N, C-alpha and C positions, 0 to 999 in steps of 0.2 A: 790772430792770437789763439783763439779757441777753434782753430780750423780743424775740422774733423774730415777724414776722407769721406767722400760721398757714398761709398759702399764699404761697409765693414764686413770683414770675413765672418761668416756664420759658422760657429763650431759644429762639427758633425755630432749627432747624438751617439752616445756610446751604446753599443749593443747590450741588450738586456742580458744580464747574467743570472741564470737560474741555478741554484745549487743542485748538485747531482742527487742529493738525498731527498729532495722535495718531489713527491709523487704527484702525478696528475689524477690519481684515483680519488673518489669521494672519501671524505673522512668517515671512519667507522665508529660505531658506538661499541664500547668495550664493557662487558658485563663480567664481574668477578663472581666465581662460583667456588664453593668450598664444601668439604665433608670431613667431619671429625666424629667418629663413631660415638653415639649417645650424647653428643654435645651440640653439634650444629650441622645443618644440611641446607645449603643454598644450591638450588638446582633449577634447571629449565624444565617447565612442564610442557611447553610447546614453543616452536619457533625454529627457524632454519638459519643457524649462524653460517657465515661465509667460511670461517675456520675457527678451530679451538686450539688453544695453546695450553699444554699441561705444564704448570710451573713447578710443581713438586707433587709429592704423594697425596696431599690434601687439597691443593688449589689448582683451579683452571681459569682460563679467561676465554670467553666467547666473543666474537666480533660480528656485528650486524651491519648490513648496508642501510642507508637512509630509507625510511618508509617501512621497514620490516617490523611486523608485529610479533611480540614474543611474551612469554609468561615466566616470571621468576617466582619461585616459592622459597620461603625462608622458614625454617623450623629450628628452634633452639630449646635446649633443656639444661637442667642442672641436676644435682643429686636428688632433688625432691620431685622431679617430673618436668613436664613441658612448661616452658616459660613464655614462648612466643610462637604464634602462627601468623604468617603474613603471605599474601599472594598479591602480586602486581601484574597487570597486563599493561605492557608498555609498547610504544612505537618509537623506533629509532629515528633520530632527526640529524640535521647537519648543524654544525656549530653556530651558524648565523641565525638560526631560527630560535623562537622562544621555546624554552624547555624547562622542565623541573629538574633541579639538582637532586639526585638520589644517591645515597651512599652505595658504593660498589658499582656504579654505572657512570662511565666517563664518556663524553662530557656531560651527559644528561639525556633525558628522553621525555616524550609526551606521556603523561600518566593517564591511561584510559580507565583503569579500574584498580582500586586498592581495597583489599579485604583484610581485616585484622581480627584475630580470634579464631578458635577452632571451628565454631559453628558456621561462621561466615565463609571461611576458607573451604570447608567441606561442601557448602552449598554451591560455591563457584566451581569446585572440582566436579561436582555432579553435572553442572551445565556444560562443562568442557567435555565430559564423557558423552553426554547426549549429542553434542555437535559431532564428535568423532563417530558416534553410532550412525549418523547420517552420511558417513563417508566424506565428510568435509574436514579439511585440516583447519583447526581453530585459528591458525595464523592467517588464514585466508578469509576469515569471517569479517564482517563489516566492523570497522572501528566504532561506528555509532552504536552498535549493539553492546560493545564492551562498556562504553560510557553510560548507556542506559542501564545496564546491569549494575554498574557501580553506584549510580544514583538511586536506583531502587533498593539496593542493599543498604545504603546509608539512611534511606528514609524508612527502612523496615517494611517495605511493601513487597507484594508477591513478585518473584523474579520472572521475567519474561523468557519464553522459550525462543530458540533460534531455529527456524524451519527452513526447509529447502526453498520455499518460495521467496523468503526474505533474502536468502543467499543469491538466488538467481537475479532478483531485483538489484542487489548490490553489484553483482558482476556486470549487469547491463548498464548501470549508471557509470561504472568505471570505464566501460568500453566507449562511452560517449566522450570521455575526456580527451 
């Protein structure tokens, strides 16, 4: 009555269909940049985007690979003067990682340093200039340095310098990975 054939035919697995618009490239972090004279200036202070897309006269979008460190500066003003100074040092990450959601940065990034206010931003810009004076690209500096700088800034402690010996130690540690 309930006789089943001893060997049931096994259906063959359908081949995996991958849409042609899906890329095998790693997902990029997109950073919105803008410039409106005497109103807003969102720009990159350092970082090496894979490519930049000019959207219109005032807006651009820069794309970064996972792991890339970059710095975005935001300056805003109104008819009465400057209303906002902000500097962020960020590290691009992949969508599966933990990250901070930040306006204008999709899907998000690791926030290494955030400086708010003219005095704090100017202090960090001086540190960036000092790193460049050592012939070191700030994007290649140790992420731990940016975190330390941000913590010291928040605690209103003296800001540490980034020296060539610290950079060499960072590079040697990365070579061991």
